[in-house]
N, C-alpha and C positions, 0 to 999 in steps of 0.2 A: 122065745115067744113071738118075735117079729116074724118068723118063718110061718107061723099059723094064721097071721092077720090077713084080711082081705086087702087086695091092691088099692082099693078106694081109701081103706083106713089108712094105709101106710103114705099114701099121697097127701092125704089131709094132715097127717101129723108134721111131714116135710113142709108144707106150706105155713103151718102154723109156727114152726121154728124160724122160718125165713121172714116172716111179717115183721117182728121187731126190728131186725137190721135194716129191712127195706124202708120202714117207717123213720128210722133215725136218719137214713141218707136223704129222705124227702125233706125232712125238717131242716136238716144242715143246708140243702139246696136252697130252702126258701129264705135263709138268712144271708146268702152270700150272692153277689150280683154276678151272674154267669159270664159278664164280660171282664171280670177281674182276672189278672194273670194268675198262674199256678203258684207263685211264692208270696202273693200278697196276702195280708191279714185276712182272716176269716171273721173278723168282727164285723156285726151289722153295719151296712152303710146309712148315711143320712138319707131321708126321703126327701122329695121336693116339697117345699113350702112347710116342712117341719120346724118347729120353734125348739132348737136344740139347747137354748140359754135359759132353761127353767131352774128352779132352785133344787139344790141336791145335797144329801148329807154323805159326806167322806170322812171314815175314820173319826166319827165323832164331831167333825167340823162342818158347819153350815156353808155351803158355797150358795150365795144369794142369787136370784133370778136377775137377769139383765133386761133393760127395756130394748128389745129387739129392734124396734123402730128407730132407735138412735145408732145402730150399728148399720153402716152402709151394706147394701145388699151384696155388693162385690167382696165384702170381707166376712160374710158369714159362711159357716161350714156347709159345704155342698159337693156333690159330685159334678165334675164338668169333663169336658172333652179335652185332652191334652196329649199332644203328639210328642213323643220323646223315644230315643233309642235306649234309654235307660232301663235297667230291669225292674219289674214290679218289687215295690218295697223300698225304693231309692227315694230319698227326700230332696226336693230342689227347692231352694230359697231364693227368691227374686227380689232384693232389695229396692229395685226401681219401682215396683208396684205393690210393695209390702204384702206380698203373698207366699204362701208356703204349700208346695205340692206333695202329697204322698201318692207315689205312683202305683196305680193298680194294674197296669197292663191294658193291652188291647185298646190303646186311645183313650183310657179314662185315668182320672186321679181325683182325689179328694183335695179341695182347696180350702185353706185357713187363712184368715187375715193375721196379720203380725204386725209388731213393731220392731225396727232394726236400729242399727247403730247411730248415733249422732254424727254430725261432721267431724272427722277426725278419728271416729272409731270404727269406720267401715272395714271389713275384711272380707275376702274371698278367697275361694279355692275348694278343695275336697277335704272331708273328714269322714269319721265313722262314728257310729253310736257305741261308746266304750262302756256306758253305764247308765242307769235310771233309778230314781228314787222318789218315792212319795213324801210329800210334805218335807222338803228338805231343809236342813239348817243351812243359813246363808252366812258365809264369812267375807266381807268386803275385801277385795285385793288392796294390797298396800298402796298402789298408785291412787285408788279411790279415796283411801283414808287421807292421804297427802292433800288430795284436793278439797276433801270434806272431814275435817278434823273431828266434827261430831260423831263419826262412826268409829272412833278408836274404841268405844266401849264394847264393840263386837270383834275386835281384832283377835282375841285369844279363844273365846268359847263360841263366837258367832250368834245369830239371832235364831232361836228355835222356830220350827215350823209353825204355821198358823195363818189365820186369815190376812194379816197385815205383813207378812214376811215377803220381800220383794220377789222371791223365787216362785210364789204361789203354790198350787196344789201338787205339782210335779216338776221334776227336772230331768231332762235328757242330756247327759254329760258327753261332750265331743272331744276327740283327740284327732291330730293330724301328724301322720309320720310317727306315730307312737307318743307324742308329746301333747300334754295338756296346756293349752293357751289360755284356759279359764273361760272359753265360750261354751254357753249352754243354750238349750231350747227349753224355756220354762214359762210357767203360768205367771201371771200378774194380778194383783187386785187394783191396779190402774188400767182397767180395760178401756178407758177413754183414749189411752196412748196408742191403741191399735190403728194402724194406717199411717203412723208418723215414724220420724227419726227421733227416737227418745232414749235409746239405752246406751250402755257402755260397750257395745259389741255383740251382746247376747241377743237371742232371738225370743221376743216376748209373745205369749199367746193367751187368749182369753182362757180362764181356768177350766171351763167346760170343754174348750177344744183341746188344751193339752191333756186332759183326762183321756180324750178319745184317742190322740195320737199315741200317748204313753201306752195304751192298751193294744195299739198295732204293731209297735216296734219291738222286737225281741233281742236285739243287740247284733252289732257287727254290720247294721244297714249302711249303705253309702250315703252321705250327705253332701251335696254340691250347693255351695253358696255363689251365686252368679255375681258379676261386678256390679258397681253402683250404677251402671248404665244398662244392666240386664243382659250381658254377654257372657258366653262361657268363660270360665276363668282359664287362663294359661299357666297356672301355676298357684302356689300358696302365697298369699299377700296377707301380712300381719302388720297393721299400722304401729309405728312408733308410739308408745304412751305419751301423752302430752305432758309437758311439765307443770307441776303445780303452780298455781297462780301465787304471785308474790304481792303482798301488800304494797301499794304504792306508797313511797317515802314522802312524810309530810314536808311541805317547804319550810325553810328555816325562817323563824320569826325574826323580823327587824329588832336590833338591839334597842332597848327602852333607854332614853337618856334622861336622867334626873332633870327636873324643872331648874334646879338651882344651878345645873351646869350649863344651861342656855345663857349666852352673853346677851345683856340688854342691848336693844336696838338703838342706834344712834339716831335721833331725829334730826334731819337737816332742815334748814329754813327753805321756805317756797323759793322756786327759781326766779332769777331776775327776768324782768320784762324786756329788758334791752338785749340780753345776751341769751336768754333761755337756760342759762346754767345757774345752779344754785348760789344764791347770794351769799357772799362771805360776810359775815358779822364782824363789823369793825368795833374793837373795844372802845368804849366811851371814854373820852378824856377825862382825866381826874379834874373836877372842878377846881378853878384857881380862887382861892380864899384870899380875900383882901382884908387884912386886919381892920376891924372897925376902929373909927377915931374915938379916943377918950373925949367924952364930952367935957371932962373937968380941965383937960390940957388946952393951953392958949393956942390960938390960931397961928401957924407957921407962915411966915411971909415969903419963904421960898419953897421949892419942891422938897419933898421928904426924902430922905435918904436911908433906905432900909426900912422905910416906915417911920423913921424917926426924924424931928425936926433937928436940923444941925444946931449946934450949940450958938448962942449969941443972936438967935432970931426969935 
């Protein structure tokens, strides 16, 4: 039949067949920044002055809107100029500025605000995206349970995913040299901690932001964690877990001496005015008793002997 069609009709049919394909390419190009590198995600990029922290529903769980005015402008999700020799799709984390960069290529990156490890929990080096999970179950590490015994109830089964789960809406699992050191890039319900040293080594993100990053990574991407001063790491540094705090020993109580066991105080007389030393009390001499004269006895003419008048007087 095609052999008998006019040339104009055949040309019209070919154009009609190509139109849907061309339309699809045009729509795709409209969603992707042409400055993005060839291997970066094709997810739509955040627009300037766009509020990306609106309420959303995810897997039946409500992620509440955030007061964008309380999030520093430097820590809001946005496309920025970023020069690096790393390939598009690489994630670069700067603990010094509390910022995470998803490299787009051609001098561009998506910048997110984050929270990083507290003093003593900072790590640096390279890792890869080994896995990712939505609304993950949280199992606290044994070192954390040792520091916070109230978390022991989650030791076996963990805390189910949900709005109060410390891992938030998404978790991106990292390994270094094929080993899982327990570090994650994850969401958090504590969005006020963004921009601070607040975690036990994991990288926290606002839930809306971790949803965005989660949809961009596919697995196997390189993750570079800079040093605490913002320098490129020269190797993998994993801090030694801090020892659990030991309750301070109570001071020993002084022994209680029963009142009856305390000897009575000896009261000394006041000091002598002459010498300044305590006067020594002199025992009083026993009074000399002179026998009273018998009023009926006759008067004795000579001195009494032993109180008796000698005979014959």
